[in-house]
C-alpha positions in Angstrom: 221.4 155.8 263.6 220.2 154.0 260.5 221.0 150.3 260.1 223.7 149.4 257.6 222.5 148.1 254.3 224.1 144.7 253.8 225.0 143.7 250.2 223.1 140.9 248.6 225.1 137.7 248.8 225.4 135.4 245.9 227.7 132.5 245.0 229.1 131.5 241.6 230.7 128.1 241.2 232.2 126.4 238.2 230.5 123.2 237.0 233.0 122.8 234.1 235.9 122.8 233.8 237.2 122.0 237.3 240.1 123.6 239.1 243.4 122.0 238.0 241.6 120.0 235.3 242.9 119.9 231.8 241.2 121.8 229.0 241.8 120.7 225.4 239.5 120.6 222.4 235.9 121.8 222.5 234.6 121.8 226.1 231.6 123.3 227.9 232.3 126.2 230.2 229.5 126.3 232.8 228.7 127.9 236.1 226.0 127.7 238.7 224.8 130.7 240.7 222.4 131.4 243.5 221.5 134.8 242.1 217.7 135.0 241.5 217.5 137.6 238.8 220.4 137.0 236.4 220.8 139.4 233.5 223.7 137.7 231.8 226.9 135.7 232.4 230.1 136.6 230.6 232.8 134.0 230.2 236.4 134.9 229.5 239.5 132.7 228.8 242.9 134.2 229.5 241.4 137.7 229.7 239.5 137.5 226.4 235.7 137.4 226.2 234.7 133.9 225.1 230.9 134.1 225.2 227.7 135.0 227.0 224.9 133.0 228.5 221.5 134.6 229.4 219.5 131.5 230.5 220.0 128.4 232.6 222.1 126.4 232.3 224.7 129.2 232.2 227.0 127.4 229.7 228.9 128.0 226.5 231.0 125.7 224.3 234.6 126.8 223.8 237.4 125.4 221.7 240.6 125.3 223.7 242.5 123.9 220.7 245.4 121.4 221.1 247.7 123.6 223.1 249.1 121.9 226.3 249.0 125.3 228.2 246.9 125.9 231.3 244.2 128.6 231.2 242.6 131.1 233.5 238.8 130.9 233.0 236.5 133.6 234.5 232.7 133.9 234.7 231.1 137.2 235.7 227.4 137.1 236.7 225.4 140.3 236.3 222.1 140.4 238.2 219.4 142.7 239.6 219.3 145.0 236.5 223.1 144.9 236.2 223.5 146.4 239.7 225.1 143.4 241.2 228.1 141.5 239.8 230.2 138.6 241.0 233.1 136.8 239.4 234.5 133.3 239.8 237.7 131.9 238.3 239.3 128.6 237.8 242.8 127.7 236.6 243.2 124.7 234.4 246.5 122.7 234.5 249.0 122.5 231.8 250.2 119.1 230.5 253.4 118.0 232.1 256.5 117.3 230.0 256.1 113.9 228.3 252.4 113.8 229.1 249.9 113.5 226.2 246.2 113.9 226.0 244.0 112.6 223.2 240.7 114.2 222.2 238.8 111.5 220.4 235.7 111.6 218.3 233.4 108.8 219.6 230.6 107.3 217.4 227.6 105.9 219.3 225.1 103.9 217.2 221.7 104.1 218.8 218.0 103.4 218.3 215.7 106.2 219.1 211.9 106.8 218.9 211.1 110.4 218.0 208.2 112.1 216.2 210.6 114.3 214.3 214.3 114.1 213.2 216.8 114.5 216.0 219.2 117.4 216.4 222.3 117.6 218.7 220.3 120.0 221.0 217.7 117.2 221.7 220.3 115.0 223.5 223.0 115.2 226.1 225.8 112.7 226.6 228.1 112.0 229.6 231.2 109.9 229.7 232.0 108.6 233.2 229.6 111.3 234.5 231.6 114.1 232.6 229.4 116.0 230.2 230.7 115.8 226.6 230.3 118.0 223.5 227.9 116.5 220.9 229.3 117.3 217.4 226.6 115.7 215.3 223.5 113.5 215.3 223.2 111.7 212.0 219.9 110.0 210.8 221.9 107.3 209.0 224.6 104.7 209.9 227.1 105.4 207.1 228.9 102.8 205.1 230.1 99.9 207.2 231.8 96.5 207.3 229.5 93.6 208.1 231.1 90.4 209.4 228.8 87.4 210.0 230.5 85.2 212.7 229.1 81.7 212.1 229.6 78.8 214.5 230.4 75.6 212.5 231.0 73.4 215.5 229.5 69.9 215.8 226.6 71.2 217.9 225.5 73.3 214.9 224.4 70.1 213.1 220.8 69.1 212.5 220.3 71.8 209.8 221.3 74.8 212.0 224.5 75.7 210.2 222.9 75.3 206.8 220.0 77.5 207.9 222.4 80.2 209.1 224.3 80.3 205.9 221.1 80.4 203.8 219.8 83.3 205.9 223.0 85.3 205.5 223.0 84.9 201.7 219.3 85.8 201.5 219.1 88.7 204.0 222.4 90.3 203.1 220.5 91.8 200.2 219.3 94.4 202.8 222.9 95.8 203.0 223.7 98.9 201.1 225.8 99.2 198.0 228.7 100.8 199.8 228.8 98.2 202.6 231.4 95.4 202.7 230.3 92.0 203.9 232.1 88.8 204.7 231.7 85.6 206.7 234.0 84.2 209.4 233.4 80.5 210.2 234.7 79.0 213.5 234.8 75.8 215.4 237.8 75.2 217.7 239.7 77.1 215.0 238.9 80.4 213.4 238.9 80.6 209.6 239.9 83.6 207.6 237.1 85.9 206.4 235.6 85.0 203.1 232.9 86.4 200.8 229.3 85.5 201.4 228.3 82.3 199.5 231.7 80.6 199.5 231.0 78.6 202.7 227.7 77.0 201.5 229.0 73.4 201.6 230.8 73.4 204.9 230.0 70.6 207.4 229.7 71.0 211.2 232.6 69.6 213.1 234.9 70.2 216.1 234.6 72.5 219.2 233.8 76.2 219.8 236.0 79.3 220.0 233.5 82.1 220.0 235.6 84.6 221.9 238.6 84.0 219.6 236.4 84.5 216.5 234.9 87.8 217.6 238.3 89.1 218.8 239.9 88.1 215.5 237.9 90.7 213.4 238.7 93.8 215.6 239.7 96.7 213.4 239.5 100.5 213.3 236.7 100.3 210.7 233.0 100.9 211.5 232.0 97.2 211.9 228.8 95.3 212.6 229.6 91.9 213.9 226.6 89.5 213.8 227.3 86.2 215.5 225.2 83.1 214.9 225.9 80.4 217.4 224.5 77.9 219.8 226.1 79.9 222.6 228.8 77.6 224.0 232.5 78.3 224.1 234.9 75.5 225.2 238.0 76.2 223.2 238.8 79.9 223.1 242.3 81.0 224.1 241.1 84.6 224.6 239.7 85.2 228.1 236.3 86.9 228.4 237.6 90.1 229.9 240.3 90.4 227.2 237.8 89.8 224.4 235.4 92.3 225.8 238.2 94.9 226.1 239.2 94.4 222.4 235.6 94.5 221.1 234.6 97.5 223.3 237.6 99.6 222.3 236.6 99.9 218.7 233.7 101.1 216.4 232.3 97.6 216.5 228.7 96.8 217.3 228.0 93.2 218.3 224.6 91.6 217.5 223.9 87.9 217.9 221.4 85.2 217.1 221.7 82.4 219.7 220.3 78.9 218.9 220.3 77.3 222.4 220.6 78.3 226.0 222.4 81.6 225.6 225.8 83.2 226.2 226.6 85.6 229.0 229.7 86.7 226.9 227.5 87.7 223.9 225.0 89.5 226.3 227.9 91.6 227.7 229.4 92.3 224.3 226.1 93.4 222.8 225.2 95.5 225.9 228.6 97.3 225.8 228.5 98.1 222.1 224.8 98.9 221.6 223.8 95.6 219.9 221.0 93.1 220.6 220.9 89.3 221.2 218.0 87.4 219.7 217.0 83.8 220.4 216.0 81.6 217.4 215.7 78.1 216.1 216.9 76.8 212.7 213.5 77.7 211.3 213.5 81.3 212.5 217.1 82.4 211.9 216.1 84.1 208.7 213.4 86.2 210.4 215.7 87.3 213.3 218.5 88.2 211.0 216.2 90.4 208.9 215.0 92.2 212.0 218.6 92.9 213.1 219.6 94.2 209.7 216.5 96.4 209.4 217.2 97.7 212.9 220.8 98.6 211.9 219.6 100.4 208.8 217.3 102.6 210.9 219.8 103.7 213.6 221.1 107.1 214.4 224.7 107.8 214.9 225.7 110.3 217.7 229.2 111.8 217.4 230.8 113.5 220.4 234.2 114.7 221.3 235.6 112.8 224.3 237.4 114.7 227.0 238.1 114.7 230.7 238.6 111.0 231.3 241.6 108.7 231.7 242.4 105.5 230.0 240.2 102.4 230.8 236.5 101.8 230.7 234.5 104.9 229.7 230.8 104.5 230.4 228.5 106.4 228.1 225.1 107.8 229.3 222.7 109.4 226.8 219.6 111.3 227.8 216.9 113.2 226.0 216.2 116.9 226.4 212.7 116.4 225.0 209.9 114.4 226.6 208.8 112.9 223.3 212.3 111.3 222.6 212.9 107.8 223.8 216.4 106.3 223.7 215.7 102.6 223.0 219.2 101.3 222.8 222.7 102.8 222.6 226.3 101.8 223.1 227.0 101.7 226.8 230.7 102.5 226.7 234.2 101.6 225.4 237.7 100.9 226.5 240.3 103.6 225.8 244.0 102.8 225.8 
């Protein structure tokens, strides 16, 4: 009696989306398989062929649109010269009555070292460990609002405040014609934004409300906030966590020039938003501000479509798919309401 020939066992598992997850907008559909000689993987959504992958990772991008309905997603792996097939399926969940889901485009300013211009395929991005769909990588930052947040408290005497205002007026020439620039002065009170040059004769006085000043300029515009301060904060009504939440939930990038011992709040704000903190004296403010503005002008902007995460802090992780690409600095995350 001849021995029975056992079929070759292989497994197919979904990486994305997950069972009972929600699928809306453009998402990756991806499976992993233990098959050694894969010919192709066919993906279908609700019984209709959605795409084919022939190489690892076995993944396609699929636009689920804005429908709240659930979907049946299937992946069929053909291997061993199409002699072996195996299919796996997942069911995504429909939105419940009264439930909403936002699919947001997120902009991530970043500094990159690369021997040639970047493309979307050169990078991958995850949000709270969930892989996201990169829509665009732009080799330019686009028109923006620049707000110089200048400390005018008593501790900014000795020529520091005057040097800061002179540096802003001089180095703002590096901004582009379609940028919008303004200055916000603060001590224990926060003044209204005003055009560059109008605050030239202000005198240092009073306390310091750094967190209030930064929180006051939050908007939905693409904004570069550049704070110049000695780092202290004794008078803000806005708590640190609240200020960080406001700042990190927008398209704002925070950079800072600190004249003094430093500021843990500014360090966190810059780290969250992809900015930098530079140390300076009255004599070197001009140099550090020039470096920051030149750096901003040379940044890339990565745009991806956010999905798969609840409200709250969303950590952003960007990695390179090429060995010759180095991510120098990028926004670390944002708060989503």
